[in-house]
N, CA, C and O of each residue as an XYZ file, in Angstrom:
272
protein
N       0.718     -1.361     -0.142
C       0.015      0.160      0.134
C       0.899      1.334     -0.038
O       1.887      1.324      0.696
N       0.799      2.139     -0.674
C       1.138      3.329     -1.174
C       0.809      4.396      0.070
O      -0.294      4.561      0.591
N       1.985      5.037      0.387
C       1.931      6.005      1.655
C       1.512      7.542      0.878
O       2.143      8.141      0.007
N       0.263      7.898      1.522
C      -0.234      8.919      0.994
C       0.522     10.416      1.495
O       0.498     10.803      2.663
N       1.061     11.016      0.580
C       1.620     12.324      0.998
C       0.686     13.590      0.951
O       0.379     14.238     -0.049
N       0.260     13.819      2.404
C      -0.681     15.005      2.221
C      -0.019     16.374      2.122
O      -0.585     17.304      1.548
N       1.064     16.481      2.628
C       1.888     17.873      2.473
C       1.817     18.460      0.985
O       1.664     19.639      0.664
N       1.971     17.300      0.129
C       2.009     17.739     -1.521
C       0.650     18.276     -1.738
O       0.477     19.095     -2.640
N      -0.469     17.832     -0.886
C      -1.817     18.261     -1.473
C      -2.251     19.472     -0.679
O      -3.431     19.801     -0.562
N      -1.077     20.214     -0.058
C      -1.616     21.398      0.981
C      -2.416     21.339      2.141
O      -3.101     22.237      2.631
N      -2.221     19.974      2.593
C      -2.727     19.438      4.019
C      -1.779     19.838      5.078
O      -0.602     19.500      5.206
N      -2.493     20.613      5.812
C      -1.330     20.998      7.252
C      -1.795     19.894      8.438
O      -2.970     19.665      8.726
N      -0.732     19.318      9.005
C      -0.853     18.634     10.044
C      -1.400     19.381     10.995
O      -1.444     20.587     10.753
N      -1.965     18.895     12.328
C      -2.436     19.626     13.775
C      -2.156     18.461     14.500
O      -2.284     17.269     14.222
N      -1.703     19.123     15.596
C      -1.528     18.447     17.136
C      -2.678     18.105     17.583
O      -3.706     18.566     17.085
N      -2.690     17.223     18.618
C      -3.831     16.775     19.218
C      -4.479     17.817     20.046
O      -5.676     17.746     20.323
N      -3.728     18.769     20.443
C      -4.363     19.976     21.219
C      -5.016     20.852     20.205
O      -6.137     21.312     20.424
N      -4.339     21.112     19.062
C      -5.250     21.814     18.083
C      -6.281     21.262     17.727
O      -7.280     21.981     17.691
N      -6.421     19.914     17.366
C      -7.652     19.069     16.973
C      -8.789     19.441     18.237
O      -9.910     19.869     17.963
N      -8.430     19.264     19.333
C      -9.225     19.335     20.383
C     -10.032     20.818     20.099
O     -11.204     20.915     19.734
N      -9.268     21.731     20.314
C      -9.844     23.302     20.076
C     -10.140     23.877     18.879
O     -10.192     25.099     18.738
N     -10.380     22.940     17.834
C     -10.903     23.126     16.402
C     -12.386     22.693     16.704
O     -12.736     21.760     17.426
N     -13.350     23.748     15.853
C     -14.589     23.414     15.623
C     -15.444     23.060     17.289
O     -15.769     21.919     17.617
N     -15.641     24.087     18.010
C     -16.239     23.815     19.193
C     -15.557     23.813     20.525
O     -16.165     24.090     21.559
N     -14.396     23.525     20.492
C     -13.656     23.628     21.624
C     -13.330     22.306     22.435
O     -13.537     21.393     21.636
N     -12.940     21.802     23.577
C     -12.423     20.817     24.283
C     -13.981     20.096     24.436
O     -15.095     20.538     24.155
N     -13.513     18.713     25.042
C     -14.803     18.048     25.675
C     -15.448     18.841     27.079
O     -16.644     18.765     27.362
N     -14.776     19.357     27.631
C     -15.149     19.909     28.886
C     -16.181     21.483     28.417
O     -17.119     21.961     29.054
N     -15.602     21.953     27.170
C     -16.628     23.100     26.985
C     -17.720     22.474     26.270
O     -18.688     23.229     26.188
N     -17.909     21.187     25.649
C     -19.023     20.718     25.348
C     -20.048     20.379     26.148
O     -21.232     20.443     25.818
N     -19.565     19.958     27.368
C     -20.206     19.589     28.412
C     -20.492     20.592     29.129
O     -21.425     20.313     29.882
N     -20.133     21.609     29.245
C     -20.593     22.850     29.657
C     -21.724     23.472     28.925
O     -22.700     23.882     29.554
N     -21.666     23.550     27.871
C     -22.364     24.006     26.848
C     -23.665     23.240     26.659
O     -24.661     23.814     26.219
N     -23.669     21.865     27.007
C     -24.702     20.942     27.081
C     -25.631     21.277     28.103
O     -26.829     21.491     27.912
N     -24.906     21.323     29.438
C     -25.654     21.939     30.669
C     -26.234     23.182     30.722
O     -27.263     23.384     31.367
N     -25.545     24.207     29.970
C     -26.288     25.566     29.830
C     -27.438     25.494     28.987
O     -28.397     26.222     29.241
N     -27.468     24.626     27.912
C     -28.759     24.309     27.118
C     -29.599     23.951     27.943
O     -30.659     24.576     27.904
N     -29.483     22.972     28.859
C     -30.540     21.775     29.497
C     -30.889     23.092     30.708
O     -32.075     23.415     30.644
N     -30.339     23.639     31.439
C     -30.668     24.414     32.489
C     -31.637     25.682     32.155
O     -32.586     26.133     32.795
N     -30.996     26.135     30.798
C     -31.753     27.155     29.972
C     -33.369     26.916     29.662
O     -34.292     27.727     29.737
N     -33.379     25.494     29.282
C     -34.644     25.025     28.980
C     -35.488     24.723     30.063
O     -36.713     24.722     29.943
N     -34.835     24.435     31.239
C     -35.472     24.194     32.667
C     -36.198     25.646     33.099
O     -37.319     25.746     33.598
N     -35.375     26.632     32.815
C     -35.428     27.982     33.380
C     -36.688     28.659     32.534
O     -37.566     29.310     33.101
N     -36.665     28.445     31.255
C     -37.757     28.786     30.360
C     -39.067     28.027     30.617
O     -40.139     28.598     30.416
N     -39.018     26.819     31.035
C     -40.157     26.055     31.386
C     -40.817     26.517     32.597
O     -42.018     26.780     32.655
N     -39.917     26.618     33.655
C     -40.570     27.307     35.131
C     -40.916     28.275     34.824
O     -42.045     28.506     35.256
N     -40.369     29.287     34.064
C     -40.819     30.881     34.096
C     -42.284     30.555     33.064
O     -43.299     30.826     33.705
N     -42.478     30.233     32.162
C     -43.558     29.989     31.775
C     -44.920     29.187     32.532
O     -46.114     29.273     32.244
N     -44.324     28.486     33.467
C     -45.400     27.584     34.324
C     -45.738     28.794     35.319
O     -46.931     29.048     35.486
N     -44.784     29.555     35.988
C     -45.127     30.564     36.823
C     -45.980     31.432     36.293
O     -47.000     31.678     36.937
N     -45.769     32.058     35.066
C     -46.334     33.144     34.392
C     -47.724     32.648     34.145
O     -48.645     33.435     34.364
N     -47.979     31.495     33.736
C     -49.481     31.003     33.525
C     -50.086     30.845     34.860
O     -51.135     31.481     34.961
N     -49.736     30.174     35.939
C     -50.237     30.288     37.146
C     -50.813     31.646     37.759
O     -51.898     31.974     38.238
N     -49.611     32.277     37.530
C     -50.198     34.037     38.043
C     -51.095     34.525     37.310
O     -51.929     35.227     37.882
N     -51.213     34.337     35.929
C     -52.499     34.614     35.065
C     -53.718     33.968     35.627
O     -54.759     34.586     35.853
N     -53.543     32.711     35.838
C     -54.959     31.880     36.321
C     -55.245     32.108     37.664
O     -56.442     31.920     37.884
N     -54.431     32.535     38.921
C     -54.803     32.472     40.007
C     -54.517     34.043     40.530
O     -54.885     34.485     41.618
N     -54.016     34.542     39.835
C     -53.873     36.093     40.277
C     -55.349     36.892     40.373
O     -55.523     37.748     41.240
N     -56.205     36.601     39.580
C     -57.632     37.200     39.732
C     -58.363     36.716     40.962
O     -58.788     37.458     41.848
N     -58.467     35.400     40.931
C     -58.785     34.751     42.438
C     -58.310     35.181     43.521
O     -59.123     35.384     44.423
N     -56.868     35.454     43.780
C     -56.399     35.920     45.023
C     -56.931     37.306     45.176
O     -57.235     37.686     46.307
N     -57.073     38.095     44.153
C     -57.311     39.383     44.392
C     -58.724     39.639     45.157
O     -58.884     40.453     46.066
N     -59.732     38.770     44.602
C     -61.003     38.645     45.000
C     -61.212     37.918     46.369
O     -62.254     38.014     47.018
N     -60.157     37.206     46.734
C     -60.346     36.666     48.133
C     -60.819     35.210     48.020
O     -61.415     34.700     48.969
N     -60.573     34.522     46.893
C     -61.264     33.025     46.347
C     -59.916     32.261     46.427
O     -59.914     31.032     46.499
N     -59.003     32.837     46.419
C     -57.660     31.691     46.038
C     -57.124     31.317     47.368
O     -57.584     31.608     48.472
N     -55.978     30.558     47.045
C     -55.199     29.778     48.415
C     -54.516     30.843     49.443
O     -54.239     30.577     50.613
N     -54.334     31.861     48.923
C     -53.468     32.860     49.745
C     -54.211     33.788     50.565
O     -53.616     34.618     51.252
């Protein structure tokens, strides 16, 4: 089998560190991004639930029928 000479085709070599930091960062950065997305989604969900409960229960509390 022939050895492919990539340098002749203008392909540059990268070290292991360069490969980890290319296109999105390191593994730890990926995990942090995943957790940020997850907690951001939970935060949005809870914000929507609380907003909806305020709209539903707010008028009842103001007239003295609600739980508070």
